[in-house]
N, C-alpha and C positions, 0 to 999 in steps of 0.2 A: 467630431463635435459639430455643433450647429454653427454655420457660418453666420457672421455678424452682418454681412452685406446683403442687401435685398436685390434680387435680380427679377427681371420681367419674365412673364410666362410665355411671351411671344404671341404672334398673331393667331397661330392655330389654337393656343390655350384660350385666348379670348373668344374665339368662334366656338369652341366646345362649351365654354361657360354660358355663352349667349343662348346656344341651342338648349342647354339644360335648363336655363330659366324659362325659355319658350315652352319647353315640354311641361314644366310645372304649371305655367299659366293655362295651357290648353287643357290639362287634366286636373284642373285646380281642386275641385272638390274631393277627389280621391287621392291625388298625389300628395296632399298636405300631410296625410297620416304616415306616408313613407319619409317625408322630409323632416318631421319634428321628432326629436329624441329626448327622452327624459333622463337627466343625469342626477343621481342621488346626491344627498348632501356630503357623503364621504367618498365621492367619486369625482374624477375630472375626465374630460374627453380631449384627446389630442386629435385635431381635425387635420386631414391631408387633402389638399386640392391639387389635382393633377400630380400627385406624388410629392408635393411640397407641403411642409407644415404651414398651416394657414396663419398661425400666430405664435410668437414665442412664449405666449402664456396659454395655458390649457383653458377650456371652456367649461363652465358649469359652477355650481349646480344649477338645476332648473332645466328649462327648455333650450335646446340647441337645434339650429336650422341646418340641415344637411341637404346639399343639392344632389340629386340623382345622377348617376353616371360619372360624375367628376370628383365627388367628395367621398372620402372614407374616414372612419374615425376609430379610435382605440380607447377603450375605457381603462382607466388606472385607479386602483383602490388605494386610498391614502390612509387607511387605518394601520395600526401597529401590527406588525408581523412577528411571530414567535419563531425563531430558527433554533432548533435543537442540534447541537454539535455532538455526534456520536463519540464514544470513547477513542481517544487518540493515544497511540503508543509514543511516549516521549521520553527521551534521554536527558536528564537534568544536567546541570553544570558540573555536579559532583559525581557523574557517571552512574546514576541510579535510574533503572527503567520504571516508569510509572504509566498508568492509564488515567487520563483526565478527560472529563467530559463537561460540557458547558451549555449555555443558552444565551442567545443574543436577541435583543429586542430592537427593531428597527422599523422606519417607516419612510415612505416616499415623500419628499417635500417639493420636488420638481418633477411633474408628470411628463413634461416635454423631454427633459434630460434622460429620464428613465426609459423613455420609448426610443429616442433617437440615438443615444450614445452607447447602448449595450443591447445585445440580442435578448438575453433573458436575465433581467435584473436580479430576480430572486436566486436563480441558480449561481449567478456570479457572486453574490453576497454570501451564499452558503459555502462556496468553495473557498473564498477569500477568508472567511471566519475559521474554517479548518486550518488553512495554512498559517494564518496569523497566531492561531492558538499554539500550534507546535513551535513556531519561531520564537515567540515571546517567552514560553515556558522553558524552551531550551537554554535560555540565558540565566535562569534562576536555579539556585540550589533547592534541594528537597526542603530544608529548614525554612527558606524564604517562601517557598510555595505553600507550605502548611501554615505558616504564621502570618503570611501577608497576601491572603487571597483578594482582599479588596484593592490593594495597590496594583496587583497583577491584572485584575479585571479592568481597572481604570487605564492601564497601559494598553491592554488589547483595544479597548474602546477608542482610544486616541488614534492608534494606528489604522483601525477600520475607518474612522471618520475621515482621516486625510486621504485614504484610498478611494472611498465610495462617494466623495463630494461631487465629482464629475458625472456621477451616475444618478445624481438627484436623491441619494440615499442619506438619512440622518440616523445614526446609530444612537439609540436612546440609553441602552443599558446592556452590560455584559455581566454574566454571573457564571462562576465555576461551581458546578453542582457537586462533583465528587472527585476525589483523588485516591486512586487505588495503587498500593505499593505491594511488592511481592511478600508472601508469607514469611520467608526467611528474614527479610528486612524488618518486618513487624516484630518478630521474635527478637532480633538484635536490638531494636529501639526499645522494646519492653525491658530487656535485661539492662540496658544502659540507664533507663529511667529508674529501675529498681535499685541499681547500684548508687545512683546519685541520691536517692531518698535515704538509703541506709547510711551513706556518708554524712548527710545533713542531720540524721537522727544521732549519729555518734557525737557530731560536734555539739549538738544542743545538750546531750547527756553530759559531756565533759564540761560544758559551761555551767550546768546546773551543779555538778560536783564542786567545781571551783567556788561558785557562790555559796554553796552550803558550808564548805570548809572555812571560808572567810567568816560567815556568820557564827560558827562553833567557836572559832578562835576569839571573836569578839565576846561571845557569851562566857568563855572560860575566863577571860580577863575580868569581866564583871563579877562572876562568882568568886574568883580568888580574892577579891578585895572585901568580901563579907562572909563570915562563917555562917551567920544566920540565914543568909540567902541560900547557901549550900544545903543547909538543913530543910529549908522550905521546899527546895527542889526535890529532896528525897521524898518528903511527904506528898507532893504533887504526883510523883511517879508511882507511889503506893496506891493513891487514889485512882490513878488511871488503870493500874492492873486489876484492882478490885471490881471496877466497873465492867471489865471484860469477862467476868465469871470464869476465871481459870483457877487452878489449884496451886499455883506458884505463890509462895510466900517469901517476901524479901524483907530482911531485917537491916535497917540502916546502921552502920557501925561507925562511930566517930572516927575521923582520921587521926585525931590526937592519940587515941588509944592504940591504934595500929603503930604510930610512930614510936611511942613508949615501949611497945612490945618489941619492936625492931632493935631499939637500942639496948634492951636487956639481952637479947640474943647475941648481938654483937659483942657486948661486954663479957658474956660468959664464954 
């Protein structure tokens, strides 16, 4: 990490800087073109003077003055970087092997930290994203992974932000692109879903039968209270059958006639 205390560059350092200024003054019309650097709007320049970072804050955008022989600089791009995480073999909490890939969007918010605290900030972030993806998803079951992708992505983002803060990295977004499970597990899940749907269908059908039986019971009670209503129901049934263009003929027979016929047979 960058030390907070400022140390002097020593007598030799001041001599070298003075000679560098003198060289610029002597060759002024020509040397000015080598001293002035243009930094774009989305870039920052970390300037080193005699191996030390010149300022804790990066320079730019615009024109930056660089002394020859004593100063060097490194440009840092501050635009958002897209990091594709290749498919990772992950063993979930319920012991199911899956392949998960994702994408991480991050940007550098401190150019000085990105240059001074890590050798290759982009490679370090890429490897950390792979490891974090495996570690976080290893604590989730397959059902949680499939149903809660957004929550898992937020967890990965929080872990990455806490780890890359000292590198000057800000993780803006993490997305899980695809979750691949074995073919045998896909078949088992499909059979389980089909069985669950069939069970729900049987429950709905049984509920409909119960409601229909209750309605028929209530209708029978109403018809038993009025003989005229029963005859009207006979006529309505005949009208329905005639409208369907079939050859079946139904003759309504009064129930009283059947009752008297039964009594005669019993008496005989």
